[in-house]
C-alpha positions in Angstrom: 124.5 164.0 169.6 122.1 165.2 171.7 118.5 167.0 171.8 117.0 169.2 174.5 113.5 171.0 174.4 112.1 173.6 176.8 110.3 172.0 179.6 106.9 173.2 179.7 105.9 171.7 183.1 108.0 173.7 185.4 105.1 175.7 186.7 102.9 172.6 187.6 101.5 172.4 191.1 104.2 171.9 193.9 103.8 169.2 196.4 103.0 168.6 200.1 103.7 172.0 202.0 104.5 173.9 198.7 107.9 172.0 198.1 108.7 171.3 194.6 111.0 168.4 194.0 114.9 169.0 193.1 116.3 167.6 189.9 119.9 166.4 190.7 121.9 165.4 187.6 125.0 163.4 188.4 127.6 162.6 185.7 131.3 161.2 185.7 133.1 159.2 183.1 132.5 155.5 182.7 134.1 153.8 185.6 134.0 157.2 187.8 131.8 155.4 190.5 128.8 157.5 190.1 126.4 154.3 190.3 127.9 153.2 193.5 127.7 156.6 195.4 124.0 157.0 194.0 123.1 153.6 195.4 124.4 154.8 198.9 122.5 157.9 198.5 119.4 156.3 197.6 119.7 153.9 200.8 120.5 156.8 203.5 118.7 159.6 202.4 114.9 159.7 202.4 112.5 161.4 199.9 114.7 160.8 196.8 114.0 158.7 193.8 115.9 157.7 191.0 114.9 158.3 187.2 115.3 154.9 185.1 116.9 155.8 181.7 115.8 154.4 178.6 118.8 152.7 176.5 119.5 150.6 173.2 122.5 149.2 174.5 122.4 145.4 175.8 121.9 144.7 179.6 125.3 143.6 181.6 125.5 140.7 183.9 123.0 141.2 186.9 121.3 144.2 185.5 117.5 144.3 185.6 115.2 145.8 183.2 113.2 148.7 184.6 115.5 148.9 187.6 119.1 149.7 186.2 117.6 150.8 182.8 115.0 150.5 180.7 116.2 148.5 177.8 114.6 148.9 174.6 115.0 148.4 170.7 116.3 151.5 168.4 112.7 151.4 166.9 111.1 151.7 170.4 113.5 154.6 171.3 112.9 156.5 168.2 109.1 156.3 168.4 109.5 157.7 172.0 112.0 160.3 170.7 109.5 161.4 167.8 106.7 161.8 170.3 108.9 164.4 172.6 108.8 161.7 175.2 112.4 162.6 176.4 113.4 165.2 178.5 116.9 164.4 177.0 118.5 162.2 174.8 122.0 161.4 173.5 124.2 159.0 171.7 127.1 157.7 174.0 129.7 155.3 173.1 127.3 154.2 170.2 124.1 153.6 172.3 121.1 155.6 172.7 120.2 157.0 176.1 117.3 158.9 177.2 115.3 160.3 180.2 111.7 160.1 180.1 110.0 163.4 180.4 106.6 162.6 182.1 107.9 160.4 184.7 110.4 163.2 186.2 107.9 166.1 185.7 105.2 163.7 188.0 107.8 163.0 190.6 108.9 166.5 191.2 105.4 168.0 190.9 104.5 165.8 193.9 107.3 167.0 196.0 109.8 164.3 195.3 113.5 165.0 194.6 114.8 163.0 191.6 118.3 161.8 190.7 119.4 161.4 187.0 122.4 159.3 186.2 123.4 160.7 182.9 126.4 161.2 180.9 127.9 164.8 180.2 125.9 165.4 176.8 122.5 164.5 178.8 123.6 166.8 181.6 124.1 169.6 179.2 120.9 169.1 177.6 118.9 168.8 181.0 120.5 172.3 182.1 119.2 173.6 178.7 115.7 172.3 179.3 115.0 172.8 182.9 115.1 176.2 184.7 116.5 175.0 188.0 118.8 171.9 187.8 121.5 170.9 190.6 124.4 169.1 188.8 127.2 167.0 190.4 130.2 165.9 188.6 132.2 162.7 190.0 135.8 162.9 189.6 138.0 159.6 189.5 141.2 159.8 191.5 143.3 159.5 188.2 143.1 158.3 184.7 145.0 155.1 185.8 142.4 154.3 188.5 139.6 154.7 186.0 141.4 152.4 183.7 141.6 149.7 186.5 138.1 150.3 187.6 136.8 149.7 183.9 139.1 146.9 183.4 138.1 145.0 186.5 134.4 145.0 186.2 134.9 143.2 182.8 131.5 144.2 181.3 132.7 145.5 177.9 134.7 144.0 175.1 138.2 145.4 174.6 137.2 147.7 171.7 134.6 149.2 173.9 136.7 149.6 177.0 139.1 151.6 174.7 136.1 153.7 173.3 135.2 154.7 177.0 138.8 155.4 177.9 139.4 157.5 174.9 136.3 159.6 175.7 137.0 160.1 179.2 139.3 163.0 179.0 136.7 165.0 177.0 133.9 164.0 179.6 136.3 165.0 182.5 137.1 168.4 180.9 133.2 169.3 181.3 133.4 169.5 185.0 133.4 173.4 184.7 129.8 173.3 183.6 128.6 171.4 186.9 127.7 173.3 190.3 129.6 170.5 192.6 132.5 168.4 192.1 133.0 165.1 194.2 136.2 163.2 194.1 135.4 159.6 194.4 138.9 158.5 196.1 137.1 156.8 198.9 133.5 155.5 198.8 132.3 156.3 202.3 133.8 159.9 202.1 132.5 160.7 198.6 128.9 159.3 199.7 128.8 161.5 202.7 129.7 164.6 200.6 127.3 163.8 198.0 124.4 163.3 200.7 125.5 166.6 202.2 125.1 168.6 198.8 121.4 167.2 198.9 120.6 168.4 202.3 122.3 171.6 201.4 120.1 172.2 198.3 116.9 171.2 200.1 117.7 173.9 202.7 118.1 176.9 200.3 115.9 179.7 201.4 113.8 179.7 198.0 113.0 176.4 198.6 112.1 176.5 202.3 110.0 179.8 201.9 106.8 178.1 202.8 108.3 176.8 206.0 109.3 180.2 207.0 105.9 181.7 206.1 104.0 179.1 208.2 106.3 179.6 211.2 105.9 183.3 210.7 102.3 183.1 210.7 102.4 181.6 214.1 103.8 184.6 215.9 101.8 187.4 217.2 101.8 190.7 215.2 104.0 193.5 216.4 102.5 195.7 219.1 100.0 198.2 217.7 99.6 196.2 214.1 96.0 194.6 213.8 
């Protein structure tokens, strides 16, 4: 179950130089490795931030409130949702997850690119709510590798593990709705590819139009033109 509403802030003032931040949506099935690749991206690519999602699930070992997720009660999550405070929200593996609307809009309006690490339901909702989204799907090498990764991290009870594995195929089948696909078979190679996607999207002509106009203004007008 998910909910998406039209974003009314897409025309807000752009950041320095006229550049408006890009919203990158990154999804994968549980165990696909998107968290690891996103951490590499944040460490190596300047000018990009991470949107901390809200969730009602319990923290895993070494997870920090406000860093990995904002861990809240169902009551607090519901109050936020009823106030239209989420850009998207969804029920995933029995828990509620959501992206705070105002935080994302503020960062983007200031010219900062933002990463959303969300499931395929959330990605679909964001694509409906925002006019310009760059979406990336992270593939595991195989189902067997996915099972091994989930088992090795030992963060779910057996029944939770089986639920995530049972949902994985349906999640992977959603890859056709994403702009880019990254196979996470080798972390360094996959991280490099993800960084390349960010740089390529930043260089798109429509996003660099303000640069082109600034450079063009420095040239003398053609002969005979005043």
